[in-house]
Legacy VTK file of the C-alpha trace (Angstrom):
# vtk DataFile Version 3.0
C-alpha trace
ASCII
DATASET POLYDATA
POINTS 124 float
132.641 43.587 132.570
128.968 43.617 131.636
127.285 46.563 129.960
125.480 47.370 133.220
128.830 47.366 135.037
130.175 49.779 132.410
127.141 52.004 132.841
127.440 52.238 136.610
131.160 52.903 136.360
130.372 55.714 133.916
127.795 57.145 136.355
130.460 57.522 139.034
132.881 59.024 136.559
130.314 61.559 135.346
129.482 62.528 138.929
133.214 63.202 139.344
133.257 65.341 136.176
130.296 67.339 137.477
131.820 67.821 140.934
135.044 69.040 139.317
133.244 71.499 137.008
134.155 74.382 139.319
137.732 73.209 139.827
137.429 71.082 142.962
135.046 68.771 144.767
133.117 70.571 147.493
132.455 68.643 150.724
128.716 69.258 150.260
128.851 67.684 146.794
130.678 64.657 148.113
128.115 64.204 150.882
125.203 64.570 148.442
126.680 61.953 146.108
127.037 59.547 149.031
123.489 60.138 150.263
121.975 59.618 146.821
124.009 56.504 146.113
123.090 54.916 149.446
119.562 54.632 148.018
120.611 52.912 144.778
120.995 49.109 144.570
124.344 49.501 142.800
125.324 52.663 144.645
128.489 51.151 146.137
129.836 50.459 142.644
128.998 53.958 141.441
130.590 55.443 144.570
133.728 53.366 144.039
134.069 54.764 140.521
133.584 58.334 141.761
136.139 57.843 144.536
138.625 56.255 142.135
138.509 59.251 139.806
138.759 61.655 142.727
141.938 59.880 143.900
143.501 59.662 140.434
142.526 63.217 139.450
142.667 62.470 135.752
141.856 65.347 133.418
138.125 65.997 133.452
137.936 66.078 129.640
139.516 62.619 129.442
137.095 61.184 131.994
134.130 62.829 130.234
135.119 61.284 126.901
135.395 57.872 128.549
131.885 58.322 129.980
130.381 59.261 126.610
132.090 56.315 124.915
130.861 53.891 127.586
127.294 55.188 127.455
127.255 54.940 123.668
128.491 51.361 123.951
125.768 50.519 126.479
123.056 52.272 124.490
119.690 53.467 125.790
118.964 52.351 129.333
116.207 53.045 131.874
118.838 54.146 134.416
119.692 57.415 132.610
116.924 59.396 134.372
118.470 58.384 137.713
121.829 59.695 136.508
120.427 63.048 135.364
118.473 63.443 138.605
121.608 62.689 140.633
123.627 65.217 138.638
120.944 67.891 139.102
120.831 67.325 142.870
124.602 67.377 143.250
124.892 70.517 141.121
122.301 72.362 143.203
123.780 71.506 146.589
126.655 74.031 146.748
125.632 77.631 146.036
123.243 76.545 143.287
124.064 75.128 139.897
127.093 76.828 138.331
127.504 77.516 134.614
130.135 74.774 134.443
127.838 72.263 136.092
124.968 73.196 133.776
127.308 72.722 130.835
128.242 69.213 132.021
124.604 68.157 132.376
123.291 69.672 129.143
126.441 68.698 127.254
126.184 65.087 128.385
122.530 64.863 127.383
123.162 66.478 123.990
126.289 64.418 123.278
124.623 61.153 124.180
121.442 61.832 122.201
123.561 62.944 119.240
125.542 59.716 119.327
122.399 57.606 119.590
120.896 59.445 116.611
124.008 58.850 114.519
123.888 55.173 115.444
120.259 54.952 114.311
121.028 56.806 111.073
123.875 54.408 110.343
121.482 51.490 110.671
118.922 53.036 108.322
LINES 1 125
124 0 1 2 3 4 5 6 7 8 9 10 11 12 13 14 15 16 17 18 19 20 21 22 23 24 25 26 27 28 29 30 31 32 33 34 35 36 37 38 39 40 41 42 43 44 45 46 47 48 49 50 51 52 53 54 55 56 57 58 59 60 61 62 63 64 65 66 67 68 69 70 71 72 73 74 75 76 77 78 79 80 81 82 83 84 85 86 87 88 89 90 91 92 93 94 95 96 97 98 99 100 101 102 103 104 105 106 107 108 109 110 111 112 113 114 115 116 117 118 119 120 121 122 123
């Protein structure tokens, strides 16, 4: 699996984590994910990853940790803004962004930046 493949798999997994932030995936969230991913060149792969996690229903914390590890392995990438934008849109679709959804988005950003900083510090 290439690093890009890992990244897109992680995108689907993080969308699953976000959708599960309030305890279950809302139909509106599922539809929004599908609509957004239809516009992305690798959307089918991201959707497959989301659907896989939704079927398996692994613990959200476990999936989140896998996402952070994969993104750290991949490193900085120009696709991250797409991911954050997708998460923001999905979070807003059902009764506005919940506290749990906000925590997923801000936590992901902070965790990833923190890991990248530690990687840079280790090099210096």
